[in-house]
N, C-alpha and C positions, 0 to 999 in steps of 0.2 A: 503494499499500500504506500501511496503518497499522502502524508497526513500534514495539513498546513494549517496553521492558524497565526495570523500575522496582524500586528497592529503597529502604526506608525503615524506621526504628523509631520507634514512638510509645508510650512507656511499655513495657509488656510484649509489646505487639503488633509483630510485625514483617511487612512485606510484601516479598515477592520474587516478582515476577510478569513474565512474558515472554509475548508473542504477536504474531502478525503476521495481518493481515487485509486482503483486498483492498477498495478503495474504488472507487467509492462504494458504500454500504450501511449497515446496521445492524449494528453489533457489540453484541451484548448481554452485560453482565456479569451472571451468574446464579449465585446461591448463598445460603445461608442468612444471616441477620442475623450480623454479626460476622465474616463471610467476607473482608471487605477492599474490597468493591465501590465503597462511596463514597469510602474513602480513596485508591483507584486513580484514580477520576474527578478528585478533587480535585488530585491529583498530576499528571494530566494538563492540567489547567488552569493549573498553577503556583502553586496556592493553599496547598499545603504543599511544604516541600522534600524532594527526593528525589534519589538518585543513579540513574544509569543512561542511557537513551537513549530519546528519542522522535523519529520521524521521520514526518511526514504528507506523503504524496506528494512524496518527495525533499526536503521542507523541514525541517532539523533544529531542534527546538525545545530539546532537551536532549541533550547528550552531555558527561557529567561528566569523562570521559577526556580530553576536548579543552578542558574549561573553558567550553563553550557552554551558556547557560541564558538562552533568550529570556524577557522579562518577560511577565507574564500579559496585560497590556494589548495587547501585541503579537502573542500569539497568535491573536487573533482568535477568541474562543469563545464561543459562544451557550450559556448555561448555564441549564436549567430545574430548579428544585428540586422537593422533595416538596410544599411549599406554593408557592403562585404568587409570593409576595411582591411583589405590586403595590403601587404608591403610594396610599395610600387617599385623599389629597387630590387626586388627578388622576383625570379621567374616563378612559374606555377609550381614547378617540383620544389623549390626551396621554401616557397609559402606553405606548401604541404608538410614538409619535412620540419618545420617549425613547430607544428603542431604535434608531431611524432616524438618530440623530446621526452615526454612522460612516459610513452609507449616504450622507447628504448631503455629508459631508466628501469622499467618494471619488468621488461621482457614480456609484456602480455599486451592484448589489444591487437586491433586490425593492422594490416601491413599496407605500406604504400602502394603495392601492386593491387592488393584487394579493393582498395577504396578507388584507385584510378579506374579500375574495371567497373565497379558498381555505378559510379558517378560519370562514366564516359568522359574521362579526362585525359586519356592517352594521348590524344593529338594536341594537346594544350599544354604539355608539361614544359616546353621550352620557351613559352610566350611569357610577356610581361602583363601585368593586370590591365594597363591601359589599352592593350591591343584586344581585350575581351569584351564581349556583350554583357550586359546587365545579368542575364540569366547564367552565362559561364562564370563570371565572378562570383555569384551566390553559390554555385555548384563546388567551386574551389574553396568557399569559406566553410560549406558544409563538410568537405573533406578534411579540411584543417581540424575542424572541431571534433571529428570522428577520430581522427589520428591521435588526439590527445586522450584517447581511452576514457571517455567520460562516465562518470556515475549518473550523470543527468544531463540531458541536451535540452537548452533553452533556445527557442527560436523566436525572436522578437519581431514581429512583422516582416519575416524575410523577403516577403513578395511584394510589400507595398510601393516599393520604389520602382517596380517593373511594370512596363506596359502588358496588355493582354497577351500577346503572342509568347512573351518571356515568361510570364506567370504559367501558362500552359506548358511551357518548356521544362520549368522547374518542378512542378507539382507532382509529375510522375517519380521524380526522384525521391521527393518526401515520402511519397506512398511506399518506396522501396526501402527506405530506411525504417519506417513504421514496421514493415512486414519482415525484413531481413535481419535487424538487430533486435535484441531484447534489452534496449535502453529506454528507460522512462524518458518521455518527451514532453515539455511544455511549450506549446504553440500559441503565440499571441496574434491576435488577429480581430480586425472589425469587418471583415468580409464572411457573410454566412455561407457563401458556396465553399469557400476554402476550408471553413471550419467542419462542414457538413461532409466534405471529402476526405478530411484527414483524421478527425477526432474519434477517439473511442470513449472519451468522457467529455463533457462539456461544462464549463463553468461560466456563467452568464454574470457580468458585472455592471455595476452602475453607481456612479459616485462613490467609489471607494469600497463598495459593500457588495457581497455575492447574493445576487438575486435568485438564483436558482443553480443547482448543480445536479447532473444526473447524465444518463446516456443521451446521445442525440435523438435515438428513437423516443425515448420518454419525453424529453423536452419539446419535441416537435409538435406534441399535444397540449403543451401549456399556453394558455392564453397570454400570459405575461411576455412570452417571447415573440408573439405575433406582431404586437405593436412596434417591436424594435428590428423586425426583419422586412417589414411593409407586407401589404395584404398580398402582392403578387408572389412572394416567396412562401406564404402558408402553405404547409403541406405536411403529410404524414411521412416519417422515415420508416422503411422497412428493411430488416436484415434477412436476406433469404439466401437460399443456395440453389446453384444451377442443377436441375435433374435431367434435363434433355437439351441437345443442340440440333439445330437445323441449318447445316453449313449452307447449302445452296440458296437458302432465303435469307440467311444472315440473322436468324432468329434463335432466342434460347428460351428455354421454359424453365420457370422457377415455381416452387410450390408455396403457396400462401394458405396455410391452414386447410390443406386438402384439396384446394381449387389451383388450377394452373393459370399462371399468368405469363403471357408471352410479350418479349420485347427484343429489340435488336441491339445486341452487344457483340462488338468484334473480338474475337480472340479468347472467349470465355469457355473453360472447359467444364465437363460434368464435375460437380464437386466445388466449383469456384464459388466463394462467397460474394454476394453483391449488396451494395447499400443503395436503395432506391428511394428518391424523394418523389412521392405522388403528391403533385400540387392540387390543392383544393379546388382550383379553377378548371383543373381537367377532369373532374370526376363528375359523372352523371348518375342520377338515382332514379331506379325503376321500382315499382311496387309488384311486378310481376316479370317472369322471364321474357326476354326480348328476342325476337327473332327478325332475320331480313336485314340486318345492320352489317357494316364493314367493320364495326368494332368487336374484335375477338375476346377482349378481356371482359368478363362479367363475374365478379365476386359476390357470392351470397353472404349477408351477414344480418346482423340485428341492429336496428336503429337505437343507438344508446343514448344520444342526447341532441338537442336543437337548441342552439344559442344565438340570439341575434348579434350580428357583426356590426352592421351599420343601418342605416336608414332603409336600405334596399334589400339587403342579404342576410340570410341565416346560416350559420354554420353547423352543419350535421356531422356527427361523429358515428361511424359504422364499425362495429366489431365483428371480425370475421372469424375470431377465436382468440388467439393470442395477440394478433395484429389489431391494429386500429386505422381506419382511413377517415380523411376529413373531406367533405363536398360542400362547395359553397354554391348555394341556390337562392333563388328570390324568395322573399316572403311569400309572394302571390304563387309561386309553384308549390311551396310547403303546403299553402292552405288548400290548393286545388287537388293535390294527391292526398289530402287528409293525413300527412305524416304525423306520427306520434311515437315517442319512445317505446321500445319493445316489439314494433312491427318487423316483419322480415322485409328486407329491400335488397336490390341487386345493384352493386356499384360498378358502373361502366367506365372503362378507362382505355384510350386509344394507345396501341403500342408505341406509336411514334411519339407521343408525349412523354414517355419514359426514356427515351434513348440518351437525352443530354443528362440525365441524372442518375445514371447507372454507374456506381462507382466500384472497381474492381478491388477485392481484398483476397488475393490468393492466399493458401496455406504457405506456399513456397513462392518466392518471386524473384526473378532475376532483373538485372539492370535493363530498363527500356532501350531500345535502339532507336 
């Protein structure tokens, strides 16, 4: 477990944040600018003084009640900042080797060769940082942090300075780190799409406090999160496994509580685990089985709740078993269908609407090409 309870004051800002998360995995600190995400990350690293408690897999780094405060250099933290902060006078190889000093001293940890292969850095080793793209620089910064053989990896908005194509370049490598290494990771971001793609545990922050902390699947149903991600991003997160593939048509089938859900995902094999965001705007409700439609995905479930979302819409929660789906419908439609909690409904979802929100989490993962 990663057990955190921190308090500090910096001018008018006060941080009072507590959460626990299982390890290994990626804990995402999510919230708007000024929420205290970076301050919390700095306190985890011991770079700003704080009171409270930090325990990483049974190892206590901070316990102010007992006078325990492990020095920053002894916490073995790999820190990747918003900007790569590479040494401009060193080439990529020497920047990476700078991080490997701790590994060489202990004789443990990843090798330069393994990190170079994992992050696709082989062709960059002789180049200087100023000749690299933003995405390449961040990959080098990740490699340098990993070569320090960290106990905890802190990623402080590592994609915020990149344009959309570069973010898409780096994200698969962050997924590789999550799935390849068993290093606890704390990922700071204000972008919900990044958080959803990477996080195994989500900590939602606001004004120095933890608003909610749980898995992405659980928090996707929490109304407190909806106002922060915007109505267009509201949806339910499903953690599913591929049961069948249909290569010629580019479709895979996943099981959702005994019902088949079809979606286009390239390169996923049977047994691959997927994280799906099913947007509420893309779900249609029916009170009887529907035929004669191009929509292939129809999940039977029980209408669990109906809650007004705004002056025009109602947000319906449908339980298919252990999973929950959200559907945004108009008040008028809810009235015309006589919808009420407890009744059986069918949730219709177009396969194409799921394609952009399928996130691969394989048990074994190789570096992307």
